[in-house]
C-alpha positions in Angstrom: 0.0 0.0 0.0 1.3 3.5 -0.9 2.5 5.5 2.1 0.1 8.4 1.4 -2.8 5.9 1.2 -1.7 4.5 4.6 -1.6 8.0 6.1 -5.0 8.9 4.7 -6.5 5.7 5.9 -5.1 6.2 9.4 -6.5 9.7 9.6 -10.0 8.6 8.4 -10.0 5.6 10.8 -9.1 7.9 13.6 -12.0 10.1 12.7 -14.2 7.0 13.1 -12.7 6.3 16.5 -13.4 9.9 17.5 -17.0 9.6 16.5 -17.3 6.4 18.4 -15.8 8.1 21.5 -18.5 10.8 21.1 -21.3 8.3 20.6 -20.0 6.3 23.6 -20.2 9.4 25.8 -23.8 10.1 24.6 -24.9 6.5 25.1 -23.5 6.4 28.7 -25.0 9.7 29.6 -28.4 8.7 28.2 -28.4 5.2 29.7 -26.9 5.9 33.2 -27.9 9.5 33.9 -31.2 9.6 32.1 -30.1 12.5 30.0 -32.6 12.9 27.2 -30.5 15.6 25.6 -27.9 13.5 23.7 -27.9 16.2 21.1 -26.9 18.8 23.7 -24.0 16.6 24.9 -22.9 16.1 21.3 -22.8 19.9 20.7 -20.6 20.4 23.8 -18.1 17.6 23.2 -17.6 18.4 19.5 -16.0 21.7 20.7 -13.3 19.7 22.6 -10.2 18.1 21.2 -9.8 14.3 21.1 -7.7 14.2 24.3 -10.4 15.9 26.3 -13.1 13.7 24.9 -11.2 10.6 25.8 -10.6 11.9 29.3 -14.4 12.5 29.7 -15.1 9.0 28.4 -12.6 7.6 30.9 -14.1 9.5 33.8 -17.6 8.4 32.8 -16.5 4.7 32.6 -14.9 5.0 36.1 -17.9 7.0 37.5 -20.5 4.4 36.5 -18.3 1.5 37.5 -17.8 -0.1 34.1 -14.1 -0.3 34.7 -14.7 -2.4 37.9 -15.4 -5.4 35.7 -12.0 -5.5 34.2 -10.0 -2.3 34.8 -6.9 -3.6 33.1 -8.7 -3.9 29.8 -10.1 -0.4 30.0 -6.7 1.0 31.1 -5.1 -0.8 28.1 -7.7 0.6 25.8 -7.2 4.2 27.0 -3.4 4.0 27.0 -3.5 2.6 23.4 -5.8 5.3 22.2 -3.6 8.0 23.7 -0.6 6.6 21.9 -2.5 6.3 18.6 -3.7 9.9 19.1 -0.1 11.0 19.4 0.7 9.3 16.1 -2.4 10.9 14.5 -1.2 14.3 15.6 2.2 13.7 14.1 0.6 12.5 10.8 -2.0 15.3 10.6 0.2 18.2 11.6 3.7 17.1 10.5 5.6 18.5 7.6 6.0 16.6 4.3 7.6 17.7 1.2 8.9 17.0 -2.3 12.6 17.0 -3.1 13.8 16.3 -6.7 10.4 15.0 -7.7 10.4 12.6 -4.8 7.8 12.6 -2.0 9.5 13.0 1.3 7.9 11.0 4.1 7.1 12.6 7.4 9.8 12.7 10.1 9.0 12.7 13.8 11.6 15.5 14.3 14.6 16.8 12.5 17.0 14.2 13.9 15.0 11.0 13.7 14.3 8.7 10.8 11.3 8.7 8.6 8.2 7.0 9.9 8.4 3.7 7.9 5.6 1.9 6.2 5.8 -1.1 8.4 5.4 0.7 11.7 2.7 2.9 10.2 0.8 -0.2 9.0 1.2 -1.8 12.5 -0.3 1.4 14.1 -3.1 1.4 11.5 -4.0 -2.2 12.4 -4.0 -1.4 16.1 -6.1 1.7 15.5 -8.7 -0.3 13.5 -8.9 -2.9 16.2 -9.2 -0.4 19.1 -11.9 1.5 17.2 -13.8 -1.8 16.6 -13.3 -2.9 20.2 -14.8 0.3 21.6 -17.6 0.3 19.0 -18.5 -3.3 19.7 -18.3 -2.8 23.5 -20.4 0.4 23.8 -22.1 1.5 20.7 -23.3 -2.0 19.6 -25.5 -2.0 22.7 -27.6 0.8 21.2 -30.1 0.5 18.3 -27.1 -0.2 16.0 -26.5 -3.6 17.7 -28.9 -5.4 15.4 -26.7 -4.7 12.3 -24.2 -7.3 11.2 -20.7 -6.4 11.9 -18.1 -6.1 9.1 -15.1 -7.2 11.2 -14.3 -7.8 14.8 -11.4 -6.6 16.8 -8.6 -8.9 17.9 -9.0 -7.3 21.3 -11.7 -8.7 23.7 -15.0 -7.0 24.0 -14.8 -4.8 27.2 -17.0 -5.8 30.1 -20.1 -3.6 30.5 
């Protein structure tokens, strides 16, 4: 797969993950706090960056006791998403270029090596799996749960 295609796919998949985080916050607020205004919650959280939204989801999970079922799985999920978010920020905001008609891959900083295809593909796979894990664990329990799933994560469904 072409490097630019991998980067584009990573950024689009991360957008799906962000939407799933937003939907998860709405589902939890509606189900556990009886908040009928999921639309209002959505309007508030859309103004926050990904890191803040993830912190809110983590706080909600802890507050309602979901993490009590298997805290290590939830901690692993949040840690992984934070790391994947760092890579997303590098990819989305980094500097690329063209030199002698050759596309220059993104570098983490001036002194480090280029981000190679293999490590980027590995991160892409983990991102897809974490997105699917969160989706299957939280969002599937809503009205979307009756739809057939396209693929499932290699990570376990989180206890709920």
